[in-house]
PDBQT receptor file of N, H, CA, C and O in Angstrom, charges set to zero:
ATOM      1  N   UNK A   1      26.688  15.263  50.308  1.00  0.00    +0.000 N 
ATOM      2  CA  UNK A   1      25.618  14.337  49.996  1.00  0.00    +0.000 C 
ATOM      3  C   UNK A   1      26.141  12.900  49.877  1.00  0.00    +0.000 C 
ATOM      4  O   UNK A   1      25.476  11.968  50.330  1.00  0.00    +0.000 OA
ATOM      5  N   UNK A   2      27.314  12.710  49.278  1.00  0.00    +0.000 N 
ATOM      6  H   UNK A   2      27.854  13.467  48.910  1.00  0.00    +0.000 HD
ATOM      7  CA  UNK A   2      27.888  11.364  49.160  1.00  0.00    +0.000 C 
ATOM      8  C   UNK A   2      28.159  10.772  50.539  1.00  0.00    +0.000 C 
ATOM      9  O   UNK A   2      28.018   9.567  50.744  1.00  0.00    +0.000 OA
ATOM     10  N   UNK A   3      28.550  11.631  51.488  1.00  0.00    +0.000 N 
ATOM     11  H   UNK A   3      28.665  12.610  51.321  1.00  0.00    +0.000 HD
ATOM     12  CA  UNK A   3      28.809  11.175  52.845  1.00  0.00    +0.000 C 
ATOM     13  C   UNK A   3      27.533  10.582  53.459  1.00  0.00    +0.000 C 
ATOM     14  O   UNK A   3      27.573   9.511  54.065  1.00  0.00    +0.000 OA
ATOM     15  N   UNK A   4      26.411  11.279  53.298  1.00  0.00    +0.000 N 
ATOM     16  H   UNK A   4      26.379  12.149  52.805  1.00  0.00    +0.000 HD
ATOM     17  CA  UNK A   4      25.152  10.794  53.862  1.00  0.00    +0.000 C 
ATOM     18  C   UNK A   4      24.685   9.502  53.192  1.00  0.00    +0.000 C 
ATOM     19  O   UNK A   4      24.137   8.622  53.856  1.00  0.00    +0.000 OA
ATOM     20  N   UNK A   5      24.897   9.389  51.898  1.00  0.00    +0.000 N 
ATOM     21  H   UNK A   5      25.341  10.104  51.360  1.00  0.00    +0.000 HD
ATOM     22  CA  UNK A   5      24.515   8.162  51.182  1.00  0.00    +0.000 C 
ATOM     23  C   UNK A   5      25.349   6.985  51.711  1.00  0.00    +0.000 C 
ATOM     24  O   UNK A   5      24.816   5.905  51.964  1.00  0.00    +0.000 OA
ATOM     25  N   UNK A   6      26.640   7.202  51.873  1.00  0.00    +0.000 N 
ATOM     26  H   UNK A   6      27.073   8.080  51.667  1.00  0.00    +0.000 HD
ATOM     27  CA  UNK A   6      27.512   6.146  52.393  1.00  0.00    +0.000 C 
ATOM     28  C   UNK A   6      27.172   5.818  53.846  1.00  0.00    +0.000 C 
ATOM     29  O   UNK A   6      27.175   4.650  54.236  1.00  0.00    +0.000 OA
ATOM     30  N   UNK A   7      26.883   6.834  54.640  1.00  0.00    +0.000 N 
ATOM     31  H   UNK A   7      26.881   7.783  54.323  1.00  0.00    +0.000 HD
ATOM     32  CA  UNK A   7      26.527   6.619  56.049  1.00  0.00    +0.000 C 
ATOM     33  C   UNK A   7      25.223   5.831  56.160  1.00  0.00    +0.000 C 
ATOM     34  O   UNK A   7      25.091   4.957  57.017  1.00  0.00    +0.000 OA
ATOM     35  N   UNK A   8      24.265   6.141  55.294  1.00  0.00    +0.000 N 
ATOM     36  H   UNK A   8      24.372   6.851  54.597  1.00  0.00    +0.000 HD
ATOM     37  CA  UNK A   8      23.002   5.403  55.327  1.00  0.00    +0.000 C 
ATOM     38  C   UNK A   8      23.210   3.944  54.943  1.00  0.00    +0.000 C 
ATOM     39  O   UNK A   8      22.603   3.052  55.537  1.00  0.00    +0.000 OA
ATOM     40  N   UNK A   9      24.062   3.695  53.955  1.00  0.00    +0.000 N 
ATOM     41  H   UNK A   9      24.555   4.419  53.473  1.00  0.00    +0.000 HD
ATOM     42  CA  UNK A   9      24.356   2.312  53.549  1.00  0.00    +0.000 C 
ATOM     43  C   UNK A   9      25.007   1.545  54.702  1.00  0.00    +0.000 C 
ATOM     44  O   UNK A   9      24.684   0.383  54.944  1.00  0.00    +0.000 OA
ATOM     45  N   UNK A  10      25.924   2.204  55.407  1.00  0.00    +0.000 N 
ATOM     46  H   UNK A  10      26.187   3.149  55.210  1.00  0.00    +0.000 HD
ATOM     47  CA  UNK A  10      26.565   1.563  56.559  1.00  0.00    +0.000 C 
ATOM     48  C   UNK A  10      25.538   1.325  57.665  1.00  0.00    +0.000 C 
ATOM     49  O   UNK A  10      25.537   0.266  58.293  1.00  0.00    +0.000 OA
ATOM     50  N   UNK A  11      24.676   2.293  57.902  1.00  0.00    +0.000 N 
ATOM     51  H   UNK A  11      24.677   3.153  57.392  1.00  0.00    +0.000 HD
ATOM     52  CA  UNK A  11      23.603   2.159  58.890  1.00  0.00    +0.000 C 
ATOM     53  C   UNK A  11      22.764   0.913  58.602  1.00  0.00    +0.000 C 
ATOM     54  O   UNK A  11      22.500   0.114  59.501  1.00  0.00    +0.000 OA
ATOM     55  N   UNK A  12      22.351   0.754  57.357  1.00  0.00    +0.000 N 
ATOM     56  H   UNK A  12      22.565   1.403  56.626  1.00  0.00    +0.000 HD
ATOM     57  CA  UNK A  12      21.518  -0.399  56.989  1.00  0.00    +0.000 C 
ATOM     58  C   UNK A  12      22.267  -1.715  57.148  1.00  0.00    +0.000 C 
ATOM     59  O   UNK A  12      21.679  -2.724  57.539  1.00  0.00    +0.000 OA
ATOM     60  N   UNK A  13      23.560  -1.709  56.847  1.00  0.00    +0.000 N 
ATOM     61  H   UNK A  13      24.038  -0.890  56.529  1.00  0.00    +0.000 HD
ATOM     62  CA  UNK A  13      24.326  -2.948  56.991  1.00  0.00    +0.000 C 
ATOM     63  C   UNK A  13      24.549  -3.305  58.456  1.00  0.00    +0.000 C 
ATOM     64  O   UNK A  13      24.760  -4.474  58.780  1.00  0.00    +0.000 OA
ATOM     65  N   UNK A  14      24.507  -2.319  59.340  1.00  0.00    +0.000 N 
ATOM     66  H   UNK A  14      24.335  -1.370  59.077  1.00  0.00    +0.000 HD
ATOM     67  CA  UNK A  14      24.673  -2.579  60.773  1.00  0.00    +0.000 C 
ATOM     68  C   UNK A  14      23.371  -3.099  61.382  1.00  0.00    +0.000 C 
ATOM     69  O   UNK A  14      23.395  -4.035  62.181  1.00  0.00    +0.000 OA
ATOM     70  N   UNK A  15      22.239  -2.504  61.013  1.00  0.00    +0.000 N 
ATOM     71  H   UNK A  15      22.220  -1.744  60.364  1.00  0.00    +0.000 HD
ATOM     72  CA  UNK A  15      20.980  -2.872  61.667  1.00  0.00    +0.000 C 
ATOM     73  C   UNK A  15      20.283  -4.052  61.013  1.00  0.00    +0.000 C 
ATOM     74  O   UNK A  15      19.378  -4.633  61.612  1.00  0.00    +0.000 OA
ATOM     75  N   UNK A  16      20.676  -4.423  59.801  1.00  0.00    +0.000 N 
ATOM     76  H   UNK A  16      21.410  -3.951  59.314  1.00  0.00    +0.000 HD
ATOM     77  CA  UNK A  16      19.982  -5.472  59.061  1.00  0.00    +0.000 C 
ATOM     78  C   UNK A  16      20.122  -6.864  59.685  1.00  0.00    +0.000 C 
ATOM     79  O   UNK A  16      19.116  -7.557  59.831  1.00  0.00    +0.000 OA
ATOM     80  N   UNK A  17      21.342  -7.301  60.064  1.00  0.00    +0.000 N 
ATOM     81  H   UNK A  17      22.159  -6.738  59.946  1.00  0.00    +0.000 HD
ATOM     82  CA  UNK A  17      21.451  -8.666  60.593  1.00  0.00    +0.000 C 
ATOM     83  C   UNK A  17      20.686  -8.809  61.916  1.00  0.00    +0.000 C 
ATOM     84  O   UNK A  17      20.710  -7.916  62.763  1.00  0.00    +0.000 OA
ATOM     85  N   UNK A  18      20.019  -9.935  62.069  1.00  0.00    +0.000 N 
ATOM     86  H   UNK A  18      19.999 -10.660  61.381  1.00  0.00    +0.000 HD
ATOM     87  CA  UNK A  18      19.319 -10.205  63.316  1.00  0.00    +0.000 C 
ATOM     88  C   UNK A  18      20.252 -11.004  64.217  1.00  0.00    +0.000 C 
ATOM     89  O   UNK A  18      20.398 -12.218  64.072  1.00  0.00    +0.000 OA
ATOM     90  N   UNK A  19      20.878 -10.295  65.147  1.00  0.00    +0.000 N 
ATOM     91  H   UNK A  19      20.759  -9.309  65.265  1.00  0.00    +0.000 HD
ATOM     92  CA  UNK A  19      21.826 -10.912  66.067  1.00  0.00    +0.000 C 
ATOM     93  C   UNK A  19      21.175 -10.941  67.449  1.00  0.00    +0.000 C 
ATOM     94  O   UNK A  19      20.527  -9.978  67.857  1.00  0.00    +0.000 OA
ATOM     95  N   UNK A  20      21.348 -12.025  68.146  1.00  0.00    +0.000 N 
ATOM     96  H   UNK A  20      21.874 -12.808  67.814  1.00  0.00    +0.000 HD
ATOM     97  CA  UNK A  20      20.775 -12.161  69.482  1.00  0.00    +0.000 C 
ATOM     98  C   UNK A  20      21.331 -11.093  70.416  1.00  0.00    +0.000 C 
ATOM     99  O   UNK A  20      22.542 -10.875  70.447  1.00  0.00    +0.000 OA
ATOM    100  N   UNK A  21      20.466 -10.422  71.180  1.00  0.00    +0.000 N 
ATOM    101  H   UNK A  21      19.482 -10.599  71.155  1.00  0.00    +0.000 HD
ATOM    102  CA  UNK A  21      20.936  -9.421  72.138  1.00  0.00    +0.000 C 
ATOM    103  C   UNK A  21      21.795 -10.023  73.257  1.00  0.00    +0.000 C 
ATOM    104  O   UNK A  21      22.400  -9.285  74.035  1.00  0.00    +0.000 OA
ATOM    105  N   UNK A  22      21.849 -11.336  73.340  1.00  0.00    +0.000 N 
ATOM    106  H   UNK A  22      21.358 -11.935  72.708  1.00  0.00    +0.000 HD
ATOM    107  CA  UNK A  22      22.658 -11.999  74.361  1.00  0.00    +0.000 C 
ATOM    108  C   UNK A  22      24.077 -12.279  73.869  1.00  0.00    +0.000 C 
ATOM    109  O   UNK A  22      24.894 -12.841  74.598  1.00  0.00    +0.000 OA
ATOM    110  N   UNK A  23      24.358 -11.890  72.648  1.00  0.00    +0.000 N 
ATOM    111  H   UNK A  23      23.693 -11.434  72.055  1.00  0.00    +0.000 HD
ATOM    112  CA  UNK A  23      25.649 -12.157  72.010  1.00  0.00    +0.000 C 
ATOM    113  C   UNK A  23      26.537 -10.914  72.097  1.00  0.00    +0.000 C 
ATOM    114  O   UNK A  23      26.049  -9.790  71.976  1.00  0.00    +0.000 OA
ATOM    115  N   UNK A  24      27.837 -11.117  72.306  1.00  0.00    +0.000 N 
ATOM    116  H   UNK A  24      28.233 -12.029  72.404  1.00  0.00    +0.000 HD
ATOM    117  CA  UNK A  24      28.772  -9.986  72.348  1.00  0.00    +0.000 C 
ATOM    118  C   UNK A  24      28.766  -9.194  71.048  1.00  0.00    +0.000 C 
ATOM    119  O   UNK A  24      28.950  -7.977  71.061  1.00  0.00    +0.000 OA
ATOM    120  N   UNK A  25      28.555  -9.879  69.925  1.00  0.00    +0.000 N 
ATOM    121  H   UNK A  25      28.405 -10.868  69.915  1.00  0.00    +0.000 HD
ATOM    122  CA  UNK A  25      28.531  -9.197  68.628  1.00  0.00    +0.000 C 
ATOM    123  C   UNK A  25      27.399  -8.177  68.553  1.00  0.00    +0.000 C 
ATOM    124  O   UNK A  25      27.541  -7.132  67.918  1.00  0.00    +0.000 OA
ATOM    125  N   UNK A  26      26.286  -8.477  69.196  1.00  0.00    +0.000 N 
ATOM    126  H   UNK A  26      26.170  -9.326  69.712  1.00  0.00    +0.000 HD
ATOM    127  CA  UNK A  26      25.154  -7.547  69.205  1.00  0.00    +0.000 C 
ATOM    128  C   UNK A  26      25.564  -6.225  69.853  1.00  0.00    +0.000 C 
ATOM    129  O   UNK A  26      25.308  -5.151  69.309  1.00  0.00    +0.000 OA
ATOM    130  N   UNK A  27      26.194  -6.313  71.004  1.00  0.00    +0.000 N 
ATOM    131  H   UNK A  27      26.402  -7.185  71.446  1.00  0.00    +0.000 HD
ATOM    132  CA  UNK A  27      26.584  -5.090  71.712  1.00  0.00    +0.000 C 
ATOM    133  C   UNK A  27      27.675  -4.345  70.957  1.00  0.00    +0.000 C 
ATOM    134  O   UNK A  27      27.719  -3.115  70.998  1.00  0.00    +0.000 OA
ATOM    135  N   UNK A  28      28.540  -5.051  70.281  1.00  0.00    +0.000 N 
ATOM    136  H   UNK A  28      28.504  -6.050  70.248  1.00  0.00    +0.000 HD
ATOM    137  CA  UNK A  28      29.567  -4.397  69.465  1.00  0.00    +0.000 C 
ATOM    138  C   UNK A  28      28.927  -3.619  68.313  1.00  0.00    +0.000 C 
ATOM    139  O   UNK A  28      29.367  -2.516  67.988  1.00  0.00    +0.000 OA
ATOM    140  N   UNK A  29      27.889  -4.191  67.696  1.00  0.00    +0.000 N 
ATOM    141  H   UNK A  29      27.532  -5.087  67.960  1.00  0.00    +0.000 HD
ATOM    142  CA  UNK A  29      27.222  -3.475  66.601  1.00  0.00    +0.000 C 
ATOM    143  C   UNK A  29      26.449  -2.272  67.127  1.00  0.00    +0.000 C 
ATOM    144  O   UNK A  29      26.316  -1.270  66.424  1.00  0.00    +0.000 OA
ATOM    145  N   UNK A  30      25.935  -2.355  68.355  1.00  0.00    +0.000 N 
ATOM    146  H   UNK A  30      26.042  -3.169  68.926  1.00  0.00    +0.000 HD
ATOM    147  CA  UNK A  30      25.259  -1.193  68.958  1.00  0.00    +0.000 C 
ATOM    148  C   UNK A  30      26.240  -0.037  69.144  1.00  0.00    +0.000 C 
ATOM    149  O   UNK A  30      25.915   1.114  68.855  1.00  0.00    +0.000 OA
ATOM    150  N   UNK A  31      27.425  -0.349  69.623  1.00  0.00    +0.000 N 
ATOM    151  H   UNK A  31      27.689  -1.284  69.858  1.00  0.00    +0.000 HD
ATOM    152  CA  UNK A  31      28.456   0.677  69.809  1.00  0.00    +0.000 C 
ATOM    153  C   UNK A  31      28.855   1.258  68.459  1.00  0.00    +0.000 C 
ATOM    154  O   UNK A  31      28.972   2.475  68.314  1.00  0.00    +0.000 OA
ATOM    155  N   UNK A  32      29.062   0.396  67.477  1.00  0.00    +0.000 N 
ATOM    156  H   UNK A  32      28.966  -0.592  67.594  1.00  0.00    +0.000 HD
ATOM    157  CA  UNK A  32      29.417   0.850  66.134  1.00  0.00    +0.000 C 
ATOM    158  C   UNK A  32      28.336   1.769  65.568  1.00  0.00    +0.000 C 
ATOM    159  O   UNK A  32      28.646   2.801  64.973  1.00  0.00    +0.000 OA
ATOM    160  N   UNK A  33      27.083   1.400  65.751  1.00  0.00    +0.000 N 
ATOM    161  H   UNK A  33      26.831   0.562  66.235  1.00  0.00    +0.000 HD
ATOM    162  CA  UNK A  33      25.974   2.194  65.238  1.00  0.00    +0.000 C 
ATOM    163  C   UNK A  33      25.925   3.568  65.906  1.00  0.00    +0.000 C 
ATOM    164  O   UNK A  33      25.726   4.576  65.228  1.00  0.00    +0.000 OA
ATOM    165  N   UNK A  34      26.101   3.619  67.210  1.00  0.00    +0.000 N 
ATOM    166  H   UNK A  34      26.263   2.800  67.761  1.00  0.00    +0.000 HD
ATOM    167  CA  UNK A  34      26.101   4.905  67.917  1.00  0.00    +0.000 C 
ATOM    168  C   UNK A  34      27.240   5.801  67.443  1.00  0.00    +0.000 C 
ATOM    169  O   UNK A  34      27.065   7.012  67.316  1.00  0.00    +0.000 OA
ATOM    170  N   UNK A  35      28.392   5.218  67.184  1.00  0.00    +0.000 N 
ATOM    171  H   UNK A  35      28.534   4.233  67.287  1.00  0.00    +0.000 HD
ATOM    172  CA  UNK A  35      29.528   6.001  66.686  1.00  0.00    +0.000 C 
ATOM    173  C   UNK A  35      29.248   6.545  65.283  1.00  0.00    +0.000 C 
ATOM    174  O   UNK A  35      29.632   7.669  64.960  1.00  0.00    +0.000 OA
ATOM    175  N   UNK A  36      28.582   5.749  64.461  1.00  0.00    +0.000 N 
ATOM    176  H   UNK A  36      28.270   4.836  64.723  1.00  0.00    +0.000 HD
ATOM    177  CA  UNK A  36      28.193   6.207  63.126  1.00  0.00    +0.000 C 
ATOM    178  C   UNK A  36      27.255   7.407  63.233  1.00  0.00    +0.000 C 
ATOM    179  O   UNK A  36      27.454   8.413  62.553  1.00  0.00    +0.000 OA
ATOM    180  N   UNK A  37      26.231   7.303  64.088  1.00  0.00    +0.000 N 
ATOM    181  H   UNK A  37      26.069   6.486  64.641  1.00  0.00    +0.000 HD
ATOM    182  CA  UNK A  37      25.275   8.396  64.239  1.00  0.00    +0.000 C 
ATOM    183  C   UNK A  37      25.955   9.650  64.779  1.00  0.00    +0.000 C 
ATOM    184  O   UNK A  37      25.643  10.760  64.348  1.00  0.00    +0.000 OA
ATOM    185  N   UNK A  38      26.880   9.477  65.719  1.00  0.00    +0.000 N 
ATOM    186  H   UNK A  38      27.133   8.575  66.069  1.00  0.00    +0.000 HD
ATOM    187  CA  UNK A  38      27.619  10.618  66.256  1.00  0.00    +0.000 C 
ATOM    188  C   UNK A  38      28.464  11.272  65.164  1.00  0.00    +0.000 C 
ATOM    189  O   UNK A  38      28.527  12.498  65.076  1.00  0.00    +0.000 OA
ATOM    190  N   UNK A  39      29.108  10.459  64.340  1.00  0.00    +0.000 N 
ATOM    191  H   UNK A  39      29.057   9.462  64.412  1.00  0.00    +0.000 HD
ATOM    192  CA  UNK A  39      29.936  10.998  63.257  1.00  0.00    +0.000 C 
ATOM    193  C   UNK A  39      29.090  11.810  62.275  1.00  0.00    +0.000 C 
ATOM    194  O   UNK A  39      29.506  12.883  61.840  1.00  0.00    +0.000 OA
ATOM    195  N   UNK A  40      27.911  11.304  61.927  1.00  0.00    +0.000 N 
ATOM    196  H   UNK A  40      27.573  10.431  62.281  1.00  0.00    +0.000 HD
ATOM    197  CA  UNK A  40      27.038  12.031  61.010  1.00  0.00    +0.000 C 
ATOM    198  C   UNK A  40      26.625  13.368  61.628  1.00  0.00    +0.000 C 
ATOM    199  O   UNK A  40      26.628  14.395  60.949  1.00  0.00    +0.000 OA
ATOM    200  N   UNK A  41      26.270  13.353  62.914  1.00  0.00    +0.000 N 
ATOM    201  H   UNK A  41      26.267  12.518  63.465  1.00  0.00    +0.000 HD
ATOM    202  CA  UNK A  41      25.905  14.608  63.595  1.00  0.00    +0.000 C 
ATOM    203  C   UNK A  41      27.079  15.575  63.633  1.00  0.00    +0.000 C 
ATOM    204  O   UNK A  41      26.908  16.773  63.408  1.00  0.00    +0.000 OA
ATOM    205  N   UNK A  42      28.273  15.060  63.918  1.00  0.00    +0.000 N 
ATOM    206  H   UNK A  42      28.412  14.086  64.102  1.00  0.00    +0.000 HD
ATOM    207  CA  UNK A  42      29.465  15.914  63.990  1.00  0.00    +0.000 C 
ATOM    208  C   UNK A  42      29.794  16.536  62.640  1.00  0.00    +0.000 C 
ATOM    209  O   UNK A  42      30.137  17.716  62.566  1.00  0.00    +0.000 OA
ATOM    210  N   UNK A  43      29.692  15.751  61.575  1.00  0.00    +0.000 N 
ATOM    211  H   UNK A  43      29.414  14.792  61.636  1.00  0.00    +0.000 HD
ATOM    212  CA  UNK A  43      30.039  16.242  60.243  1.00  0.00    +0.000 C 
ATOM    213  C   UNK A  43      28.995  17.207  59.700  1.00  0.00    +0.000 C 
ATOM    214  O   UNK A  43      29.336  18.241  59.126  1.00  0.00    +0.000 OA
ATOM    215  N   UNK A  44      27.714  16.865  59.883  1.00  0.00    +0.000 N 
ATOM    216  H   UNK A  44      27.437  16.025  60.349  1.00  0.00    +0.000 HD
ATOM    217  CA  UNK A  44      26.652  17.677  59.282  1.00  0.00    +0.000 C 
ATOM    218  C   UNK A  44      26.139  18.774  60.201  1.00  0.00    +0.000 C 
ATOM    219  O   UNK A  44      25.596  19.774  59.732  1.00  0.00    +0.000 OA
ATOM    220  N   UNK A  45      26.307  18.595  61.509  1.00  0.00    +0.000 N 
ATOM    221  H   UNK A  45      26.749  17.782  61.890  1.00  0.00    +0.000 HD
ATOM    222  CA  UNK A  45      25.767  19.550  62.461  1.00  0.00    +0.000 C 
ATOM    223  C   UNK A  45      24.263  19.427  62.638  1.00  0.00    +0.000 C 
ATOM    224  O   UNK A  45      23.626  20.301  63.225  1.00  0.00    +0.000 OA
ATOM    225  N   UNK A  46      23.696  18.334  62.124  1.00  0.00    +0.000 N 
ATOM    226  H   UNK A  46      24.214  17.624  61.647  1.00  0.00    +0.000 HD
ATOM    227  CA  UNK A  46      22.242  18.129  62.173  1.00  0.00    +0.000 C 
ATOM    228  C   UNK A  46      21.941  16.717  62.646  1.00  0.00    +0.000 C 
ATOM    229  O   UNK A  46      22.822  15.861  62.730  1.00  0.00    +0.000 OA
ATOM    230  N   UNK A  47      20.665  16.500  62.953  1.00  0.00    +0.000 N 
ATOM    231  H   UNK A  47      19.949  17.195  62.885  1.00  0.00    +0.000 HD
ATOM    232  CA  UNK A  47      20.239  15.144  63.287  1.00  0.00    +0.000 C 
ATOM    233  C   UNK A  47      20.381  14.256  62.050  1.00  0.00    +0.000 C 
ATOM    234  O   UNK A  47      20.378  14.739  60.918  1.00  0.00    +0.000 OA
ATOM    235  N   UNK A  48      20.501  12.989  62.283  1.00  0.00    +0.000 N 
ATOM    236  H   UNK A  48      20.503  12.596  63.203  1.00  0.00    +0.000 HD
ATOM    237  CA  UNK A  48      20.699  12.022  61.209  1.00  0.00    +0.000 C 
ATOM    238  C   UNK A  48      19.388  11.878  60.430  1.00  0.00    +0.000 C 
ATOM    239  O   UNK A  48      18.381  11.463  61.003  1.00  0.00    +0.000 OA
ATOM    240  N   UNK A  49      19.382  12.216  59.126  1.00  0.00    +0.000 N 
ATOM    241  H   UNK A  49      20.200  12.553  58.660  1.00  0.00    +0.000 HD
ATOM    242  CA  UNK A  49      18.128  12.234  58.371  1.00  0.00    +0.000 C 
ATOM    243  C   UNK A  49      17.527  10.856  58.097  1.00  0.00    +0.000 C 
ATOM    244  O   UNK A  49      16.318  10.754  57.885  1.00  0.00    +0.000 OA
ATOM    245  N   UNK A  50      18.334   9.798  58.094  1.00  0.00    +0.000 N 
ATOM    246  H   UNK A  50      19.316   9.882  58.265  1.00  0.00    +0.000 HD
ATOM    247  CA  UNK A  50      17.799   8.484  57.750  1.00  0.00    +0.000 C 
ATOM    248  C   UNK A  50      17.336   7.695  58.968  1.00  0.00    +0.000 C 
ATOM    249  O   UNK A  50      16.937   6.539  58.831  1.00  0.00    +0.000 OA
ATOM    250  N   UNK A  51      17.379   8.289  60.147  1.00  0.00    +0.000 N 
ATOM    251  H   UNK A  51      17.702   9.228  60.258  1.00  0.00    +0.000 HD
ATOM    252  CA  UNK A  51      16.837   7.667  61.351  1.00  0.00    +0.000 C 
ATOM    253  C   UNK A  51      15.470   8.274  61.606  1.00  0.00    +0.000 C 
ATOM    254  O   UNK A  51      15.350   9.479  61.824  1.00  0.00    +0.000 OA
ATOM    255  N   UNK A  52      14.442   7.440  61.579  1.00  0.00    +0.000 N 
ATOM    256  H   UNK A  52      14.539   6.461  61.403  1.00  0.00    +0.000 HD
ATOM    257  CA  UNK A  52      13.089   7.914  61.857  1.00  0.00    +0.000 C 
ATOM    258  C   UNK A  52      12.812   7.686  63.332  1.00  0.00    +0.000 C 
ATOM    259  O   UNK A  52      13.037   6.594  63.854  1.00  0.00    +0.000 OA
ATOM    260  N   UNK A  53      12.328   8.706  63.991  1.00  0.00    +0.000 N 
ATOM    261  H   UNK A  53      12.145   9.593  63.567  1.00  0.00    +0.000 HD
ATOM    262  CA  UNK A  53      12.044   8.572  65.418  1.00  0.00    +0.000 C 
ATOM    263  C   UNK A  53      10.567   8.774  65.676  1.00  0.00    +0.000 C 
ATOM    264  O   UNK A  53       9.886   9.535  64.988  1.00  0.00    +0.000 OA
ATOM    265  N   UNK A  54      10.097   8.075  66.680  1.00  0.00    +0.000 N 
ATOM    266  H   UNK A  54      10.650   7.457  67.239  1.00  0.00    +0.000 HD
ATOM    267  CA  UNK A  54       8.747   8.317  67.175  1.00  0.00    +0.000 C 
ATOM    268  C   UNK A  54       8.869   8.559  68.672  1.00  0.00    +0.000 C 
ATOM    269  O   UNK A  54       9.973   8.799  69.161  1.00  0.00    +0.000 OA
ATOM    270  N   UNK A  55       7.798   8.504  69.394  1.00  0.00    +0.000 N 
ATOM    271  H   UNK A  55       6.901   8.309  68.997  1.00  0.00    +0.000 HD
ATOM    272  CA  UNK A  55       7.865   8.822  70.819  1.00  0.00    +0.000 C 
ATOM    273  C   UNK A  55       8.543   7.736  71.641  1.00  0.00    +0.000 C 
ATOM    274  O   UNK A  55       8.885   7.967  72.801  1.00  0.00    +0.000 OA
ATOM    275  N   UNK A  56       8.740   6.569  71.070  1.00  0.00    +0.000 N 
ATOM    276  H   UNK A  56       8.462   6.381  70.128  1.00  0.00    +0.000 HD
ATOM    277  CA  UNK A  56       9.374   5.487  71.819  1.00  0.00    +0.000 C 
ATOM    278  C   UNK A  56      10.825   5.263  71.426  1.00  0.00    +0.000 C 
ATOM    279  O   UNK A  56      11.478   4.383  71.987  1.00  0.00    +0.000 OA
ATOM    280  N   UNK A  57      11.343   6.026  70.487  1.00  0.00    +0.000 N 
ATOM    281  H   UNK A  57      10.812   6.740  70.031  1.00  0.00    +0.000 HD
ATOM    282  CA  UNK A  57      12.739   5.863  70.081  1.00  0.00    +0.000 C 
ATOM    283  C   UNK A  57      12.869   5.626  68.592  1.00  0.00    +0.000 C 
ATOM    284  O   UNK A  57      11.913   5.821  67.841  1.00  0.00    +0.000 OA
ATOM    285  N   UNK A  58      14.061   5.202  68.155  1.00  0.00    +0.000 N 
ATOM    286  H   UNK A  58      14.838   5.044  68.764  1.00  0.00    +0.000 HD
ATOM    287  CA  UNK A  58      14.293   4.994  66.725  1.00  0.00    +0.000 C 
ATOM    288  C   UNK A  58      13.387   3.923  66.128  1.00  0.00    +0.000 C 
ATOM    289  O   UNK A  58      13.020   2.957  66.797  1.00  0.00    +0.000 OA
ATOM    290  N   UNK A  59      13.041   4.105  64.888  1.00  0.00    +0.000 N 
ATOM    291  H   UNK A  59      13.339   4.890  64.344  1.00  0.00    +0.000 HD
ATOM    292  CA  UNK A  59      12.265   3.111  64.157  1.00  0.00    +0.000 C 
ATOM    293  C   UNK A  59      13.239   2.361  63.277  1.00  0.00    +0.000 C 
ATOM    294  O   UNK A  59      13.911   2.959  62.437  1.00  0.00    +0.000 OA
ATOM    295  N   UNK A  60      13.320   1.066  63.462  1.00  0.00    +0.000 N 
ATOM    296  H   UNK A  60      12.774   0.580  64.145  1.00  0.00    +0.000 HD
ATOM    297  CA  UNK A  60      14.222   0.259  62.647  1.00  0.00    +0.000 C 
ATOM    298  C   UNK A  60      13.612   0.013  61.291  1.00  0.00    +0.000 C 
ATOM    299  O   UNK A  60      12.411  -0.231  61.178  1.00  0.00    +0.000 OA
ATOM    300  N   UNK A  61      14.429   0.074  60.263  1.00  0.00    +0.000 N 
ATOM    301  H   UNK A  61      15.405   0.272  60.355  1.00  0.00    +0.000 HD
ATOM    302  CA  UNK A  61      13.940  -0.102  58.894  1.00  0.00    +0.000 C 
ATOM    303  C   UNK A  61      14.192  -1.506  58.417  1.00  0.00    +0.000 C 
ATOM    304  O   UNK A  61      13.848  -1.844  57.284  1.00  0.00    +0.000 OA
TER     305      UNK A  61
């Protein structure tokens, strides 16, 4: 449970800043975010509980 709480905090710190999609930093944070989600799936064996999805993709919080 502590792992998921820490992962969610990291998730929020990655998606919170509004960085221009034309900036290299934006793409670096996208890669970092995908690696975080993969790590959570690998550790828990389940989908990431703090990512809400709809028919168009992830919902940003």
